[in-house]
C-alpha positions in Angstrom: -53.2 -68.0 11.1 -54.5 -64.5 12.0 -50.4 -63.0 12.4 -49.9 -64.3 9.1 -52.6 -62.4 7.5 -51.8 -59.3 9.4 -48.0 -59.7 8.1 -49.2 -60.2 4.6 -51.5 -57.1 4.9 -48.7 -55.0 6.1 -46.5 -56.1 3.3 -49.0 -55.4 0.6 -49.9 -51.8 2.3 -45.9 -51.3 2.2 -45.7 -52.2 -1.3 -48.6 -50.1 -2.2 -47.0 -47.1 -0.5 -43.7 -47.9 -2.1 -45.2 -48.1 -5.4 -47.0 -44.6 -4.9 -43.8 -43.0 -3.9 -41.9 -44.5 -6.9 -44.7 -43.1 -9.2 -44.5 -39.8 -7.8 -40.7 -39.6 -8.0 -41.0 -40.7 -11.5 -43.6 -38.1 -12.3 -41.3 -35.5 -10.7 -38.5 -36.5 -12.8 -40.6 -36.5 -15.8 -41.9 -33.1 -15.0 -38.2 -31.8 -14.5 -37.2 -33.2 -17.8 -40.1 -31.8 -19.7 -39.5 -28.4 -18.2 -35.9 -28.4 -19.1 -36.9 -29.4 -22.7 -39.3 -26.6 -22.7 -36.9 -24.3 -21.5 -34.3 -25.2 -24.2 -37.1 -25.0 -26.7 -38.1 -21.6 -25.4 -34.4 -20.4 -25.5 -34.0 -21.5 -29.0 -37.1 -19.9 -30.1 -36.1 -16.5 -28.4 -32.8 -16.7 -30.0 -34.4 -17.4 -33.4 -36.9 -14.5 -32.8 -33.7 -12.1 -32.0 -32.3 -13.3 -35.1 -35.3 -12.6 -37.3 -35.7 -9.2 -35.4 -31.8 -8.5 -36.4 -32.4 -9.7 -40.0 -35.5 -7.3 -40.2 -34.2 -4.3 -38.5 -30.9 -4.4 -40.7 -32.4 -3.5 -43.9 -34.6 -1.1 -41.9 -31.7 0.9 -40.6 -30.3 0.7 -44.1 -33.4 2.3 -45.7 -33.4 5.0 -42.8 -29.6 5.7 -43.7 -30.4 5.6 -47.3 -33.2 8.2 -46.7 -30.8 10.2 -44.6 -28.5 10.5 -47.3 -31.2 11.5 -50.0 -32.4 14.2 -47.7 -28.9 15.7 -47.2 -28.3 18.8 -49.5 -26.8 17.9 -52.7 -23.3 19.2 -53.4 -23.4 22.7 -55.0 -22.1 23.1 -58.5 -19.0 25.3 -59.2 -19.2 28.0 -61.7 -17.1 27.5 -64.9 -15.3 30.3 -66.3 -12.2 30.6 -68.4 -9.2 32.6 -67.6 -10.8 35.7 -68.7 -13.8 35.2 -66.5 -16.1 34.5 -69.3 -18.7 31.6 -69.3 -19.2 30.0 -72.7 -22.3 28.4 -74.2 -24.3 27.3 -77.3 -27.8 28.0 -78.0 -29.9 26.4 -81.0 -33.3 27.1 -82.5 -34.5 25.6 -85.8 -31.4 25.8 -88.0 -29.8 28.9 -86.1 -26.8 28.4 -84.0 -25.6 31.2 -81.5 -22.2 30.8 -79.7 -22.3 32.9 -76.7 -19.8 34.4 -74.2 -20.7 36.4 -71.0 -18.8 38.1 -68.6 -19.5 40.8 -65.9 -20.1 44.3 -67.4 -22.6 46.9 -68.2 -25.1 45.0 -70.2 -23.5 45.6 -73.8 -24.9 42.9 -76.2 -22.9 42.4 -79.4 -24.0 39.8 -82.1 -21.6 39.2 -85.0 -19.6 42.5 -84.3 -22.6 44.6 -84.3 -24.9 46.3 -81.7 -27.9 44.0 -80.8 -30.3 46.9 -81.7 -28.5 47.0 -85.1 -28.7 43.5 -85.8 -32.0 42.8 -84.4 -34.1 46.0 -85.3 -37.5 44.5 -84.0 -38.4 45.3 -80.3 -40.1 42.1 -79.9 -36.7 40.2 -80.8 -34.7 42.4 -78.3 -37.2 41.4 -75.7 -36.8 37.8 -76.3 -32.9 38.1 -76.1 -33.0 40.1 -72.7 -35.7 37.7 -71.1 -33.1 35.5 -69.1 -31.6 38.7 -67.6 -35.3 39.8 -66.5 -36.2 36.5 -65.0 -32.9 36.4 -63.0 -32.8 40.1 -61.9 -29.5 40.6 -63.8 -30.3 43.3 -66.2 -27.5 45.5 -67.1 -24.8 43.3 -65.1 -23.4 41.3 -68.1 -21.6 41.8 -71.2 -22.6 39.5 -74.1 -20.5 38.8 -77.2 -22.3 36.3 -79.6 -21.6 34.8 -83.2 -25.0 33.8 -84.8 -25.2 31.5 -88.0 -28.0 29.8 -90.0 -31.7 30.6 -89.9 -33.4 33.7 -89.8 -33.5 36.6 -87.5 -36.3 35.3 -85.4 -34.6 31.6 -85.1 -31.1 33.3 -84.2 -32.8 35.6 -81.7 -34.4 32.5 -79.7 -30.9 30.8 -80.1 -29.3 33.8 -78.8 -31.7 33.3 -75.9 -30.9 29.8 -75.1 -27.2 30.4 -75.2 -27.3 33.4 -72.6 -29.5 31.1 -70.4 -27.0 28.2 -70.7 -24.0 30.6 -70.2 -25.8 32.4 -67.1 -26.5 28.7 -65.7 -22.6 28.2 -65.9 -21.5 31.5 -64.5 -24.0 31.4 -61.5 -25.4 27.9 -60.9 -27.7 29.5 -58.3 -30.1 30.9 -61.3 -30.5 27.4 -62.6 -34.0 26.9 -60.8 -35.1 30.3 -62.1 -34.1 29.7 -65.7 -35.2 25.9 -65.6 -38.7 27.2 -64.5 -38.9 29.6 -67.4 -38.0 27.0 -69.8 -34.9 28.9 -71.2 -32.6 26.1 -70.7 -34.5 23.4 -73.0 -33.7 23.3 -76.5 -36.8 24.0 -78.7 -36.7 20.8 -80.9 -39.3 21.9 -83.4 -37.8 22.2 -87.0 -39.5 22.6 -90.3 -41.2 19.3 -91.5 -39.5 17.9 -94.5 -41.0 18.0 -98.1 -42.9 14.7 -99.4 -42.7 13.6 -103.0 -45.7 14.2 -104.8 -46.5 17.3 -102.7 -45.4 20.9 -103.3 -44.4 21.2 -99.6 -44.4 19.1 -96.5 -48.3 18.8 -96.6 -49.4 21.4 -99.4 -50.8 19.5 -102.5 -50.8 20.6 -106.0 -54.2 21.9 -107.4 -56.5 18.8 -108.5 -57.6 18.8 -112.1 -60.5 16.5 -112.8 -59.9 16.6 -116.7 
């Protein structure tokens, strides 16, 4: 009886040891499987992160390229001249229109086949006409031929200044900034306000009579 009990006790201890080893092996296998799964998930997440980084970096690189392109110096404008070496432009002010031709010369200005001092006797108008050359340091370097129509002497003088400025801009594009800052390239859009019915002028009224 004692021997039987000992054998049964040994069998039970062996079974318990076998169970422990089996559980240990199962745990090891499970941990290995979990580790593999975690590694796969980590790889996937890393790949996803890389793709996201690439997707984020691509527009950033495009933006940098666009900024670089913007920073590049703009293409230089070429001067526009005819076969006689002249640049032509039209200037306007109020109802006056001035068609201007400029070319390299000694500073002679003719308006409607007359000298500028004879056509515009007032020194103020002569100064206005000469302003584009003063601003660009080109006094006495260009000959100007102009035909002016419409308006009065003051309007024609401002139209001539506008036309000379635009012609200079075409002859030497480097002078654009100086002329633009001085405001000589913009057309003055102010014109006479129209007359309204019931009024003697645009805003002037007839004298009111109570009786």
